mmCIF file as Biopython writes it, N, C-alpha, C and O atoms, coordinates in Angstrom:
data_model
#
loop_
_atom_site.group_PDB
_atom_site.id
_atom_site.type_symbol
_atom_site.label_atom_id
_atom_site.label_alt_id
_atom_site.label_comp_id
_atom_site.label_asym_id
_atom_site.label_entity_id
_atom_site.label_seq_id
_atom_site.pdbx_PDB_ins_code
_atom_site.Cartn_x
_atom_site.Cartn_y
_atom_site.Cartn_z
_atom_site.occupancy
_atom_site.B_iso_or_equiv
_atom_site.auth_seq_id
_atom_site.auth_asym_id
_atom_site.pdbx_PDB_model_num
ATOM 1   N N  . MET A ? 1  ? -16.658 -35.573 -2.263  1.0 0.0 1  A 1 
ATOM 2   C CA . MET A ? 1  ? -15.813 -36.387 -2.251  1.0 0.0 1  A 1 
ATOM 3   C C  . MET A ? 1  ? -16.288 -37.685 -1.834  1.0 0.0 1  A 1 
ATOM 4   O O  . MET A ? 1  ? -17.345 -37.655 -1.204  1.0 0.0 1  A 1 
ATOM 5   N N  . ARG A ? 2  ? -15.620 -39.133 -2.085  1.0 0.0 2  A 1 
ATOM 6   C CA . ARG A ? 2  ? -16.362 -40.088 -1.909  1.0 0.0 2  A 1 
ATOM 7   C C  . ARG A ? 2  ? -15.065 -41.424 -0.769  1.0 0.0 2  A 1 
ATOM 8   O O  . ARG A ? 2  ? -14.172 -42.112 -1.264  1.0 0.0 2  A 1 
ATOM 9   N N  . TYR A ? 3  ? -15.251 -41.394 -0.047  1.0 0.0 3  A 1 
ATOM 10  C CA . TYR A ? 3  ? -13.928 -42.202 0.215   1.0 0.0 3  A 1 
ATOM 11  C C  . TYR A ? 3  ? -14.345 -43.961 0.670   1.0 0.0 3  A 1 
ATOM 12  O O  . TYR A ? 3  ? -15.407 -44.433 1.075   1.0 0.0 3  A 1 
ATOM 13  N N  . SER A ? 4  ? -13.140 -44.548 0.420   1.0 0.0 4  A 1 
ATOM 14  C CA . SER A ? 4  ? -13.255 -46.390 0.344   1.0 0.0 4  A 1 
ATOM 15  C C  . SER A ? 4  ? -11.890 -46.792 0.644   1.0 0.0 4  A 1 
ATOM 16  O O  . SER A ? 4  ? -11.008 -45.972 0.392   1.0 0.0 4  A 1 
ATOM 17  N N  . LEU A ? 5  ? -11.472 -48.253 1.287   1.0 0.0 5  A 1 
ATOM 18  C CA . LEU A ? 5  ? -10.497 -48.733 1.408   1.0 0.0 5  A 1 
ATOM 19  C C  . LEU A ? 5  ? -10.214 -48.941 0.066   1.0 0.0 5  A 1 
ATOM 20  O O  . LEU A ? 5  ? -11.097 -48.835 -0.785  1.0 0.0 5  A 1 
ATOM 21  N N  . GLY A ? 6  ? -8.587  -49.349 -0.321  1.0 0.0 6  A 1 
ATOM 22  C CA . GLY A ? 6  ? -8.713  -49.787 -1.494  1.0 0.0 6  A 1 
ATOM 23  C C  . GLY A ? 6  ? -8.980  -51.557 -1.744  1.0 0.0 6  A 1 
ATOM 24  O O  . GLY A ? 6  ? -9.103  -52.376 -0.834  1.0 0.0 6  A 1 
ATOM 25  N N  . ARG A ? 7  ? -9.012  -51.766 -2.794  1.0 0.0 7  A 1 
ATOM 26  C CA . ARG A ? 7  ? -9.363  -53.431 -3.122  1.0 0.0 7  A 1 
ATOM 27  C C  . ARG A ? 7  ? -8.758  -54.291 -2.098  1.0 0.0 7  A 1 
ATOM 28  O O  . ARG A ? 7  ? -9.397  -54.891 -1.234  1.0 0.0 7  A 1 
ATOM 29  N N  . LEU A ? 8  ? -7.452  -54.311 -2.255  1.0 0.0 8  A 1 
ATOM 30  C CA . LEU A ? 8  ? -6.588  -55.436 -1.817  1.0 0.0 8  A 1 
ATOM 31  C C  . LEU A ? 8  ? -6.747  -55.091 -0.111  1.0 0.0 8  A 1 
ATOM 32  O O  . LEU A ? 8  ? -6.923  -56.061 0.625   1.0 0.0 8  A 1 
ATOM 33  N N  . THR A ? 9  ? -6.699  -54.053 0.347   1.0 0.0 9  A 1 
ATOM 34  C CA . THR A ? 9  ? -6.825  -53.553 2.022   1.0 0.0 9  A 1 
ATOM 35  C C  . THR A ? 9  ? -8.060  -53.830 2.023   1.0 0.0 9  A 1 
ATOM 36  O O  . THR A ? 9  ? -8.367  -54.141 3.174   1.0 0.0 9  A 1 
ATOM 37  N N  . ALA A ? 10 ? -9.189  -53.898 1.140   1.0 0.0 10 A 1 
ATOM 38  C CA . ALA A ? 10 ? -10.408 -54.284 1.979   1.0 0.0 10 A 1 
ATOM 39  C C  . ALA A ? 10 ? -10.289 -55.556 2.064   1.0 0.0 10 A 1 
ATOM 40  O O  . ALA A ? 10 ? -10.965 -56.057 2.963   1.0 0.0 10 A 1 
ATOM 41  N N  . ARG A ? 11 ? -9.581  -56.358 1.359   1.0 0.0 11 A 1 
ATOM 42  C CA . ARG A ? 11 ? -9.961  -57.916 0.864   1.0 0.0 11 A 1 
ATOM 43  C C  . ARG A ? 11 ? -9.081  -58.062 2.605   1.0 0.0 11 A 1 
ATOM 44  O O  . ARG A ? 11 ? -9.762  -58.488 3.537   1.0 0.0 11 A 1 
ATOM 45  N N  . ARG A ? 12 ? -7.755  -57.716 2.830   1.0 0.0 12 A 1 
ATOM 46  C CA . ARG A ? 12 ? -6.833  -58.084 3.839   1.0 0.0 12 A 1 
ATOM 47  C C  . ARG A ? 12 ? -7.713  -57.859 5.234   1.0 0.0 12 A 1 
ATOM 48  O O  . ARG A ? 12 ? -8.125  -58.628 6.103   1.0 0.0 12 A 1 
ATOM 49  N N  . HIS A ? 13 ? -7.806  -56.276 4.991   1.0 0.0 13 A 1 
ATOM 50  C CA . HIS A ? 13 ? -8.070  -55.804 6.309   1.0 0.0 13 A 1 
ATOM 51  C C  . HIS A ? 13 ? -9.638  -55.241 6.746   1.0 0.0 13 A 1 
ATOM 52  O O  . HIS A ? 13 ? -9.993  -54.546 7.698   1.0 0.0 13 A 1 
ATOM 53  N N  . GLY A ? 14 ? -10.125 -55.629 6.035   1.0 0.0 14 A 1 
ATOM 54  C CA . GLY A ? 14 ? -11.519 -55.220 5.483   1.0 0.0 14 A 1 
ATOM 55  C C  . GLY A ? 14 ? -12.301 -55.372 7.057   1.0 0.0 14 A 1 
ATOM 56  O O  . GLY A ? 14 ? -12.963 -54.386 7.382   1.0 0.0 14 A 1 
ATOM 57  N N  . HIS A ? 15 ? -12.268 -56.424 7.947   1.0 0.0 15 A 1 
ATOM 58  C CA . HIS A ? 15 ? -12.882 -57.361 8.756   1.0 0.0 15 A 1 
ATOM 59  C C  . HIS A ? 15 ? -12.287 -56.116 9.868   1.0 0.0 15 A 1 
ATOM 60  O O  . HIS A ? 15 ? -12.901 -56.278 10.922  1.0 0.0 15 A 1 
ATOM 61  N N  . LEU A ? 16 ? -11.491 -55.159 9.969   1.0 0.0 16 A 1 
ATOM 62  C CA . LEU A ? 16 ? -10.911 -54.588 11.198  1.0 0.0 16 A 1 
ATOM 63  C C  . LEU A ? 16 ? -11.089 -53.300 11.118  1.0 0.0 16 A 1 
ATOM 64  O O  . LEU A ? 16 ? -11.534 -52.628 12.048  1.0 0.0 16 A 1 
ATOM 65  N N  . PHE A ? 17 ? -10.662 -52.718 9.685   1.0 0.0 17 A 1 
ATOM 66  C CA . PHE A ? 17 ? -11.082 -51.316 9.489   1.0 0.0 17 A 1 
ATOM 67  C C  . PHE A ? 17 ? -12.259 -50.913 8.953   1.0 0.0 17 A 1 
ATOM 68  O O  . PHE A ? 17 ? -13.151 -51.716 8.680   1.0 0.0 17 A 1 
ATOM 69  N N  . ALA A ? 18 ? -12.332 -49.940 8.805   1.0 0.0 18 A 1 
ATOM 70  C CA . ALA A ? 18 ? -13.324 -49.112 8.030   1.0 0.0 18 A 1 
ATOM 71  C C  . ALA A ? 18 ? -13.275 -47.717 7.802   1.0 0.0 18 A 1 
ATOM 72  O O  . ALA A ? 18 ? -13.165 -46.997 8.794   1.0 0.0 18 A 1 
ATOM 73  N N  . VAL A ? 19 ? -13.345 -47.118 6.493   1.0 0.0 19 A 1 
ATOM 74  C CA . VAL A ? 19 ? -13.908 -46.150 5.914   1.0 0.0 19 A 1 
ATOM 75  C C  . VAL A ? 19 ? -15.095 -45.015 6.118   1.0 0.0 19 A 1 
ATOM 76  O O  . VAL A ? 19 ? -15.819 -45.138 5.130   1.0 0.0 19 A 1 
ATOM 77  N N  . ASN A ? 20 ? -15.487 -44.219 6.760   1.0 0.0 20 A 1 
ATOM 78  C CA . ASN A ? 20 ? -16.820 -43.361 6.311   1.0 0.0 20 A 1 
ATOM 79  C C  . ASN A ? 20 ? -16.441 -42.811 4.861   1.0 0.0 20 A 1 
ATOM 80  O O  . ASN A ? 20 ? -15.376 -42.321 4.486   1.0 0.0 20 A 1 
ATOM 81  N N  . SER A ? 21 ? -17.661 -43.041 4.135   1.0 0.0 21 A 1 
ATOM 82  C CA . SER A ? 21 ? -17.627 -43.026 2.965   1.0 0.0 21 A 1 
ATOM 83  C C  . SER A ? 21 ? -17.757 -41.710 3.027   1.0 0.0 21 A 1 
ATOM 84  O O  . SER A ? 21 ? -17.258 -41.256 1.998   1.0 0.0 21 A 1 
ATOM 85  N N  . SER A ? 22 ? -18.226 -40.741 3.792   1.0 0.0 22 A 1 
ATOM 86  C CA . SER A ? 22 ? -18.487 -39.815 3.762   1.0 0.0 22 A 1 
ATOM 87  C C  . SER A ? 22 ? -17.449 -38.555 4.180   1.0 0.0 22 A 1 
ATOM 88  O O  . SER A ? 22 ? -17.245 -37.553 3.494   1.0 0.0 22 A 1 
ATOM 89  N N  . THR A ? 23 ? -16.976 -38.803 5.209   1.0 0.0 23 A 1 
ATOM 90  C CA . THR A ? 23 ? -16.132 -38.259 5.627   1.0 0.0 23 A 1 
ATOM 91  C C  . THR A ? 23 ? -14.360 -38.262 5.376   1.0 0.0 23 A 1 
ATOM 92  O O  . THR A ? 23 ? -13.538 -37.346 5.354   1.0 0.0 23 A 1 
ATOM 93  N N  . GLY A ? 24 ? -14.239 -39.787 5.204   1.0 0.0 24 A 1 
ATOM 94  C CA . GLY A ? 24 ? -12.831 -40.067 5.153   1.0 0.0 24 A 1 
ATOM 95  C C  . GLY A ? 24 ? -12.051 -40.612 6.122   1.0 0.0 24 A 1 
ATOM 96  O O  . GLY A ? 24 ? -10.887 -41.006 6.050   1.0 0.0 24 A 1 
ATOM 97  N N  . GLU A ? 25 ? -13.293 -40.583 7.627   1.0 0.0 25 A 1 
ATOM 98  C CA . GLU A ? 25 ? -12.578 -40.805 8.791   1.0 0.0 25 A 1 
ATOM 99  C C  . GLU A ? 25 ? -12.788 -42.902 9.037   1.0 0.0 25 A 1 
ATOM 100 O O  . GLU A ? 25 ? -13.612 -43.815 9.003   1.0 0.0 25 A 1 
ATOM 101 N N  . LEU A ? 26 ? -11.130 -42.536 9.308   1.0 0.0 26 A 1 
ATOM 102 C CA . LEU A ? 26 ? -10.904 -44.087 9.254   1.0 0.0 26 A 1 
ATOM 103 C C  . LEU A ? 26 ? -11.056 -44.414 10.689  1.0 0.0 26 A 1 
ATOM 104 O O  . LEU A ? 26 ? -10.724 -43.602 11.552  1.0 0.0 26 A 1 
ATOM 105 N N  . TYR A ? 27 ? -11.620 -45.749 11.014  1.0 0.0 27 A 1 
ATOM 106 C CA . TYR A ? 27 ? -11.911 -46.435 12.292  1.0 0.0 27 A 1 
ATOM 107 C C  . TYR A ? 27 ? -11.480 -48.043 12.740  1.0 0.0 27 A 1 
ATOM 108 O O  . TYR A ? 27 ? -11.281 -48.828 11.813  1.0 0.0 27 A 1 
ATOM 109 N N  . VAL A ? 28 ? -11.394 -48.335 13.578  1.0 0.0 28 A 1 
ATOM 110 C CA . VAL A ? 28 ? -11.396 -49.870 13.833  1.0 0.0 28 A 1 
ATOM 111 C C  . VAL A ? 28 ? -12.574 -50.528 14.174  1.0 0.0 28 A 1 
ATOM 112 O O  . VAL A ? 28 ? -13.243 -50.451 15.204  1.0 0.0 28 A 1 
ATOM 113 N N  . HIS A ? 29 ? -12.733 -51.188 13.163  1.0 0.0 29 A 1 
ATOM 114 C CA . HIS A ? 29 ? -14.314 -52.117 13.024  1.0 0.0 29 A 1 
ATOM 115 C C  . HIS A ? 29 ? -14.533 -53.343 13.098  1.0 0.0 29 A 1 
ATOM 116 O O  . HIS A ? 29 ? -15.486 -54.030 12.729  1.0 0.0 29 A 1 
ATOM 117 N N  . GLY A ? 30 ? -12.760 -53.780 14.042  1.0 0.0 30 A 1 
ATOM 118 C CA . GLY A ? 30 ? -12.980 -55.190 14.265  1.0 0.0 30 A 1 
ATOM 119 C C  . GLY A ? 30 ? -11.961 -54.877 15.519  1.0 0.0 30 A 1 
ATOM 120 O O  . GLY A ? 30 ? -11.591 -53.829 16.049  1.0 0.0 30 A 1 
ATOM 121 N N  . GLU A ? 31 ? -11.605 -56.624 15.807  1.0 0.0 31 A 1 
ATOM 122 C CA . GLU A ? 31 ? -10.808 -56.393 17.101  1.0 0.0 31 A 1 
ATOM 123 C C  . GLU A ? 31 ? -9.332  -56.492 16.618  1.0 0.0 31 A 1 
ATOM 124 O O  . GLU A ? 31 ? -8.905  -57.099 15.636  1.0 0.0 31 A 1 
ATOM 125 N N  . VAL A ? 32 ? -8.591  -55.685 17.621  1.0 0.0 32 A 1 
ATOM 126 C CA . VAL A ? 32 ? -7.171  -55.804 16.364  1.0 0.0 32 A 1 
ATOM 127 C C  . VAL A ? 32 ? -6.213  -56.283 17.221  1.0 0.0 32 A 1 
ATOM 128 O O  . VAL A ? 32 ? -6.010  -55.596 18.222  1.0 0.0 32 A 1 
ATOM 129 N N  . ASP A ? 33 ? -5.527  -57.362 17.073  1.0 0.0 33 A 1 
ATOM 130 C CA . ASP A ? 33 ? -4.402  -58.557 17.894  1.0 0.0 33 A 1 
ATOM 131 C C  . ASP A ? 33 ? -3.205  -57.656 17.513  1.0 0.0 33 A 1 
ATOM 132 O O  . ASP A ? 33 ? -2.838  -57.362 16.375  1.0 0.0 33 A 1 
ATOM 133 N N  . TYR A ? 34 ? -2.802  -57.370 18.407  1.0 0.0 34 A 1 
ATOM 134 C CA . TYR A ? 34 ? -1.092  -56.970 18.380  1.0 0.0 34 A 1 
ATOM 135 C C  . TYR A ? 34 ? -0.376  -58.277 18.007  1.0 0.0 34 A 1 
ATOM 136 O O  . TYR A ? 34 ? 0.195   -58.291 16.917  1.0 0.0 34 A 1 
ATOM 137 N N  . GLU A ? 35 ? -0.335  -59.415 18.802  1.0 0.0 35 A 1 
ATOM 138 C CA . GLU A ? 35 ? 0.117   -60.520 18.618  1.0 0.0 35 A 1 
ATOM 139 C C  . GLU A ? 35 ? 0.211   -60.903 17.391  1.0 0.0 35 A 1 
ATOM 140 O O  . GLU A ? 35 ? 1.242   -61.422 16.964  1.0 0.0 35 A 1 
ATOM 141 N N  . GLN A ? 36 ? -1.057  -60.661 16.511  1.0 0.0 36 A 1 
ATOM 142 C CA . GLN A ? 36 ? -1.123  -61.248 15.499  1.0 0.0 36 A 1 
ATOM 143 C C  . GLN A ? 36 ? -0.429  -60.484 14.314  1.0 0.0 36 A 1 
ATOM 144 O O  . GLN A ? 36 ? 0.204   -61.090 13.449  1.0 0.0 36 A 1 
ATOM 145 N N  . SER A ? 37 ? -0.576  -59.168 14.321  1.0 0.0 37 A 1 
ATOM 146 C CA . SER A ? 37 ? 0.067   -58.169 13.308  1.0 0.0 37 A 1 
ATOM 147 C C  . SER A ? 37 ? 0.203   -56.976 14.354  1.0 0.0 37 A 1 
ATOM 148 O O  . SER A ? 37 ? -0.802  -56.609 14.963  1.0 0.0 37 A 1 
ATOM 149 N N  . SER A ? 38 ? 1.718   -56.229 14.618  1.0 0.0 38 A 1 
ATOM 150 C CA . SER A ? 38 ? 1.652   -55.237 15.104  1.0 0.0 38 A 1 
ATOM 151 C C  . SER A ? 38 ? 1.762   -54.321 14.132  1.0 0.0 38 A 1 
ATOM 152 O O  . SER A ? 38 ? 2.428   -53.337 14.453  1.0 0.0 38 A 1 
ATOM 153 N N  . VAL A ? 39 ? 1.320   -54.329 13.043  1.0 0.0 39 A 1 
ATOM 154 C CA . VAL A ? 39 ? 1.350   -53.283 12.153  1.0 0.0 39 A 1 
ATOM 155 C C  . VAL A ? 39 ? 0.586   -53.313 10.818  1.0 0.0 39 A 1 
ATOM 156 O O  . VAL A ? 39 ? 0.759   -54.241 10.027  1.0 0.0 39 A 1 
ATOM 157 N N  . TYR A ? 40 ? -0.005  -52.605 10.641  1.0 0.0 40 A 1 
ATOM 158 C CA . TYR A ? 40 ? -1.107  -52.846 9.257   1.0 0.0 40 A 1 
ATOM 159 C C  . TYR A ? 40 ? -0.991  -51.584 8.000   1.0 0.0 40 A 1 
ATOM 160 O O  . TYR A ? 40 ? -1.135  -50.380 8.211   1.0 0.0 40 A 1 
ATOM 161 N N  . TYR A ? 41 ? -0.820  -51.959 7.226   1.0 0.0 41 A 1 
ATOM 162 C CA . TYR A ? 41 ? -0.438  -50.865 6.000   1.0 0.0 41 A 1 
ATOM 163 C C  . TYR A ? 41 ? -1.916  -50.747 5.321   1.0 0.0 41 A 1 
ATOM 164 O O  . TYR A ? 41 ? -2.456  -51.844 5.176   1.0 0.0 41 A 1 
ATOM 165 N N  . LEU A ? 42 ? -2.746  -49.513 4.835   1.0 0.0 42 A 1 
ATOM 166 C CA . LEU A ? 42 ? -3.878  -49.520 4.405   1.0 0.0 42 A 1 
ATOM 167 C C  . LEU A ? 42 ? -3.752  -48.625 3.564   1.0 0.0 42 A 1 
ATOM 168 O O  . LEU A ? 42 ? -3.164  -47.558 3.738   1.0 0.0 42 A 1 
ATOM 169 N N  . THR A ? 43 ? -4.353  -49.034 2.480   1.0 0.0 43 A 1 
ATOM 170 C CA . THR A ? 43 ? -4.906  -47.647 1.151   1.0 0.0 43 A 1 
ATOM 171 C C  . THR A ? 43 ? -5.873  -47.170 1.384   1.0 0.0 43 A 1 
ATOM 172 O O  . THR A ? 43 ? -6.594  -48.003 1.933   1.0 0.0 43 A 1 
ATOM 173 N N  . VAL A ? 44 ? -6.299  -46.334 1.290   1.0 0.0 44 A 1 
ATOM 174 C CA . VAL A ? 44 ? -7.632  -45.396 1.497   1.0 0.0 44 A 1 
ATOM 175 C C  . VAL A ? 44 ? -7.643  -44.319 0.098   1.0 0.0 44 A 1 
ATOM 176 O O  . VAL A ? 44 ? -6.921  -43.372 -0.214  1.0 0.0 44 A 1 
ATOM 177 N N  . ILE A ? 45 ? -8.543  -44.814 -0.395  1.0 0.0 45 A 1 
ATOM 178 C CA . ILE A ? 45 ? -9.046  -43.989 -1.827  1.0 0.0 45 A 1 
ATOM 179 C C  . ILE A ? 45 ? -9.866  -42.732 -1.993  1.0 0.0 45 A 1 
ATOM 180 O O  . ILE A ? 45 ? -10.900 -43.241 -2.425  1.0 0.0 45 A 1 
ATOM 181 N N  . ALA A ? 46 ? -10.118 -41.372 -1.941  1.0 0.0 46 A 1 
ATOM 182 C CA . ALA A ? 46 ? -10.694 -40.480 -2.301  1.0 0.0 46 A 1 
ATOM 183 C C  . ALA A ? 46 ? -10.929 -40.366 -3.398  1.0 0.0 46 A 1 
ATOM 184 O O  . ALA A ? 46 ? -10.009 -40.263 -4.210  1.0 0.0 46 A 1 
ATOM 185 N N  . ALA A ? 47 ? -12.360 -40.345 -3.814  1.0 0.0 47 A 1 
ATOM 186 C CA . ALA A ? 47 ? -12.725 -40.128 -5.623  1.0 0.0 47 A 1 
ATOM 187 C C  . ALA A ? 47 ? -13.824 -38.984 -5.252  1.0 0.0 47 A 1 
ATOM 188 O O  . ALA A ? 47 ? -14.587 -38.853 -4.294  1.0 0.0 47 A 1 
ATOM 189 N N  . ASP A ? 48 ? -13.557 -38.148 -6.521  1.0 0.0 48 A 1 
ATOM 190 C CA . ASP A ? 48 ? -14.477 -36.771 -6.455  1.0 0.0 48 A 1 
ATOM 191 C C  . ASP A ? 48 ? -15.652 -37.333 -7.328  1.0 0.0 48 A 1 
ATOM 192 O O  . ASP A ? 48 ? -15.412 -38.004 -8.332  1.0 0.0 48 A 1 
ATOM 193 N N  . ARG A ? 49 ? -16.625 -37.113 -7.018  1.0 0.0 49 A 1 
ATOM 194 C CA . ARG A ? 49 ? -17.959 -37.204 -8.064  1.0 0.0 49 A 1 
ATOM 195 C C  . ARG A ? 49 ? -18.271 -36.396 -9.208  1.0 0.0 49 A 1 
ATOM 196 O O  . ARG A ? 49 ? -18.614 -35.215 -9.147  1.0 0.0 49 A 1 
ATOM 197 N N  . ALA A ? 50 ? -18.169 -36.918 -10.011 1.0 0.0 50 A 1 
ATOM 198 C CA . ALA A ? 50 ? -18.295 -36.182 -11.218 1.0 0.0 50 A 1 
ATOM 199 C C  . ALA A ? 50 ? -19.766 -35.985 -11.864 1.0 0.0 50 A 1 
ATOM 200 O O  . ALA A ? 50 ? -20.632 -36.857 -11.937 1.0 0.0 50 A 1 
ATOM 201 N N  . VAL A ? 51 ? -19.858 -34.646 -12.318 1.0 0.0 51 A 1 
ATOM 202 C CA . VAL A ? 51 ? -21.013 -34.058 -12.737 1.0 0.0 51 A 1 
ATOM 203 C C  . VAL A ? 51 ? -21.476 -34.256 -14.127 1.0 0.0 51 A 1 
ATOM 204 O O  . VAL A ? 51 ? -20.857 -33.840 -15.107 1.0 0.0 51 A 1 
ATOM 205 N N  . THR A ? 52 ? -22.848 -35.058 -14.181 1.0 0.0 52 A 1 
ATOM 206 C CA . THR A ? 52 ? -23.021 -35.417 -15.910 1.0 0.0 52 A 1 
ATOM 207 C C  . THR A ? 52 ? -24.039 -34.347 -16.665 1.0 0.0 52 A 1 
ATOM 208 O O  . THR A ? 52 ? -24.684 -33.393 -16.232 1.0 0.0 52 A 1 
ATOM 209 N N  . GLY A ? 53 ? -23.956 -34.686 -17.433 1.0 0.0 53 A 1 
ATOM 210 C CA . GLY A ? 53 ? -24.529 -33.660 -18.862 1.0 0.0 53 A 1 
ATOM 211 C C  . GLY A ? 53 ? -25.425 -33.428 -18.422 1.0 0.0 53 A 1 
ATOM 212 O O  . GLY A ? 53 ? -25.620 -32.259 -18.754 1.0 0.0 53 A 1 
ATOM 213 N N  . GLY A ? 54 ? -26.426 -33.826 -17.680 1.0 0.0 54 A 1 
ATOM 214 C CA . GLY A ? 54 ? -27.975 -33.580 -16.828 1.0 0.0 54 A 1 
ATOM 215 C C  . GLY A ? 54 ? -27.905 -33.124 -15.795 1.0 0.0 54 A 1 
ATOM 216 O O  . GLY A ? 54 ? -28.926 -32.509 -15.487 1.0 0.0 54 A 1 
ATOM 217 N N  . GLY A ? 55 ? -27.040 -33.131 -14.969 1.0 0.0 55 A 1 
ATOM 218 C CA . GLY A ? 55 ? -26.430 -32.022 -13.957 1.0 0.0 55 A 1 
ATOM 219 C C  . GLY A ? 55 ? -26.367 -33.046 -12.616 1.0 0.0 55 A 1 
ATOM 220 O O  . GLY A ? 55 ? -25.814 -32.771 -11.552 1.0 0.0 55 A 1 
ATOM 221 N N  . GLY A ? 56 ? -27.084 -34.313 -12.947 1.0 0.0 56 A 1 
ATOM 222 C CA . GLY A ? 56 ? -26.990 -35.548 -12.032 1.0 0.0 56 A 1 
ATOM 223 C C  . GLY A ? 56 ? -25.135 -35.809 -11.685 1.0 0.0 56 A 1 
ATOM 224 O O  . GLY A ? 56 ? -24.144 -35.304 -12.214 1.0 0.0 56 A 1 
ATOM 225 N N  . VAL A ? 57 ? -25.279 -36.762 -10.632 1.0 0.0 57 A 1 
ATOM 226 C CA . VAL A ? 57 ? -23.526 -36.979 -10.226 1.0 0.0 57 A 1 
ATOM 227 C C  . VAL A ? 57 ? -23.450 -38.976 -10.484 1.0 0.0 57 A 1 
ATOM 228 O O  . VAL A ? 57 ? -24.120 -39.992 -10.295 1.0 0.0 57 A 1 
ATOM 229 N N  . SER A ? 58 ? -22.074 -38.492 -11.052 1.0 0.0 58 A 1 
ATOM 230 C CA . SER A ? 58 ? -21.904 -40.058 -11.228 1.0 0.0 58 A 1 
ATOM 231 C C  . SER A ? 58 ? -20.375 -40.464 -10.264 1.0 0.0 58 A 1 
ATOM 232 O O  . SER A ? 58 ? -19.693 -39.560 -9.782  1.0 0.0 58 A 1 
ATOM 233 N N  . ASP A ? 59 ? -20.009 -41.943 -10.101 1.0 0.0 59 A 1 
ATOM 234 C CA . ASP A ? 59 ? -18.622 -42.383 -10.027 1.0 0.0 59 A 1 
ATOM 235 C C  . ASP A ? 59 ? -18.045 -42.722 -10.988 1.0 0.0 59 A 1 
ATOM 236 O O  . ASP A ? 59 ? -17.025 -43.410 -10.951 1.0 0.0 59 A 1 
ATOM 237 N N  . GLY A ? 60 ? -18.814 -42.132 -12.449 1.0 0.0 60 A 1 
ATOM 238 C CA . GLY A ? 60 ? -17.930 -43.233 -13.459 1.0 0.0 60 A 1 
ATOM 239 C C  . GLY A ? 60 ? -16.962 -41.862 -14.004 1.0 0.0 60 A 1 
ATOM 240 O O  . GLY A ? 60 ? -16.338 -41.033 -13.342 1.0 0.0 60 A 1 
ATOM 241 N N  . VAL A ? 61 ? -17.130 -42.013 -15.469 1.0 0.0 61 A 1 
ATOM 242 C CA . VAL A ? 61 ? -16.181 -41.360 -16.161 1.0 0.0 61 A 1 
ATOM 243 C C  . VAL A ? 61 ? -16.291 -39.694 -15.670 1.0 0.0 61 A 1 
ATOM 244 O O  . VAL A ? 61 ? -17.281 -39.065 -15.297 1.0 0.0 61 A 1 
ATOM 245 N N  . GLY A ? 62 ? -14.932 -39.280 -15.823 1.0 0.0 62 A 1 
ATOM 246 C CA . GLY A ? 62 ? -14.734 -37.696 -15.627 1.0 0.0 62 A 1 
ATOM 247 C C  . GLY A ? 62 ? -14.650 -37.846 -13.909 1.0 0.0 62 A 1 
ATOM 248 O O  . GLY A ? 62 ? -14.314 -36.744 -13.474 1.0 0.0 62 A 1 
ATOM 249 N N  . ALA A ? 63 ? -14.805 -38.650 -12.992 1.0 0.0 63 A 1 
ATOM 250 C CA . ALA A ? 63 ? -14.218 -38.885 -11.782 1.0 0.0 63 A 1 
ATOM 251 C C  . ALA A ? 63 ? -12.765 -38.461 -11.447 1.0 0.0 63 A 1 
ATOM 252 O O  . ALA A ? 63 ? -12.052 -38.705 -12.420 1.0 0.0 63 A 1 
ATOM 253 N N  . GLN A ? 64 ? -12.120 -37.954 -10.498 1.0 0.0 64 A 1 
ATOM 254 C CA . GLN A ? 64 ? -10.994 -38.218 -10.386 1.0 0.0 64 A 1 
ATOM 255 C C  . GLN A ? 64 ? -10.810 -38.338 -8.830  1.0 0.0 64 A 1 
ATOM 256 O O  . GLN A ? 64 ? -11.511 -37.867 -7.934  1.0 0.0 64 A 1 
ATOM 257 N N  . SER A ? 65 ? -9.293  -39.352 -8.738  1.0 0.0 65 A 1 
ATOM 258 C CA . SER A ? 65 ? -9.389  -39.994 -7.644  1.0 0.0 65 A 1 
ATOM 259 C C  . SER A ? 65 ? -7.877  -39.963 -7.102  1.0 0.0 65 A 1 
ATOM 260 O O  . SER A ? 65 ? -7.024  -39.500 -7.859  1.0 0.0 65 A 1 
ATOM 261 N N  . SER A ? 66 ? -7.476  -40.462 -5.753  1.0 0.0 66 A 1 
ATOM 262 C CA . SER A ? 66 ? -6.145  -40.173 -4.975  1.0 0.0 66 A 1 
ATOM 263 C C  . SER A ? 66 ? -6.370  -41.081 -4.012  1.0 0.0 66 A 1 
ATOM 264 O O  . SER A ? 66 ? -7.410  -41.254 -3.376  1.0 0.0 66 A 1 
ATOM 265 N N  . THR A ? 67 ? -5.267  -41.699 -3.930  1.0 0.0 67 A 1 
ATOM 266 C CA . THR A ? 67 ? -4.807  -43.144 -2.618  1.0 0.0 67 A 1 
ATOM 267 C C  . THR A ? 67 ? -4.047  -42.046 -1.422  1.0 0.0 67 A 1 
ATOM 268 O O  . THR A ? 67 ? -3.518  -40.958 -1.648  1.0 0.0 67 A 1 
ATOM 269 N N  . ALA A ? 68 ? -4.179  -42.627 -0.358  1.0 0.0 68 A 1 
ATOM 270 C CA . ALA A ? 68 ? -3.461  -42.270 0.652   1.0 0.0 68 A 1 
ATOM 271 C C  . ALA A ? 68 ? -2.748  -43.803 1.535   1.0 0.0 68 A 1 
ATOM 272 O O  . ALA A ? 68 ? -3.351  -44.818 1.883   1.0 0.0 68 A 1 
ATOM 273 N N  . SER A ? 69 ? -1.638  -43.537 1.655   1.0 0.0 69 A 1 
ATOM 274 C CA . SER A ? 69 ? -0.817  -44.955 2.399   1.0 0.0 69 A 1 
ATOM 275 C C  . SER A ? 69 ? -1.169  -44.121 4.348   1.0 0.0 69 A 1 
ATOM 276 O O  . SER A ? 69 ? -1.023  -43.023 4.886   1.0 0.0 69 A 1 
ATOM 277 N N  . VAL A ? 70 ? -1.660  -45.464 4.721   1.0 0.0 70 A 1 
ATOM 278 C CA . VAL A ? 70 ? -1.802  -45.474 6.305   1.0 0.0 70 A 1 
ATOM 279 C C  . VAL A ? 70 ? -0.977  -46.401 6.789   1.0 0.0 70 A 1 
ATOM 280 O O  . VAL A ? 70 ? -1.036  -47.576 6.426   1.0 0.0 70 A 1 
ATOM 281 N N  . THR A ? 71 ? -0.256  -46.019 7.526   1.0 0.0 71 A 1 
ATOM 282 C CA . THR A ? 71 ? 0.427   -46.721 8.435   1.0 0.0 71 A 1 
ATOM 283 C C  . THR A ? 71 ? -0.976  -47.211 10.146  1.0 0.0 71 A 1 
ATOM 284 O O  . THR A ? 71 ? -1.857  -46.411 10.460  1.0 0.0 71 A 1 
ATOM 285 N N  . VAL A ? 72 ? -0.800  -48.470 10.838  1.0 0.0 72 A 1 
ATOM 286 C CA . VAL A ? 72 ? -1.503  -48.114 11.711  1.0 0.0 72 A 1 
ATOM 287 C C  . VAL A ? 72 ? -0.627  -48.868 12.524  1.0 0.0 72 A 1 
ATOM 288 O O  . VAL A ? 72 ? -0.816  -48.933 13.739  1.0 0.0 72 A 1 
#
């Protein structure tokens, strides 16, 4: 599995939050200001790594993915 923030989440909140691409652990990456926003809606993507015909691994064709909504 490979984990990442969704594109919109990364664009809006990537300066505040990050996800470990190997474990999926979500953590605070910047300074969160409660007065600026009391809640953050994030999307995390989990993607399988497809095995290629030569035995290698690819994130392309054949890979499956799923998303999770996280409220902080």
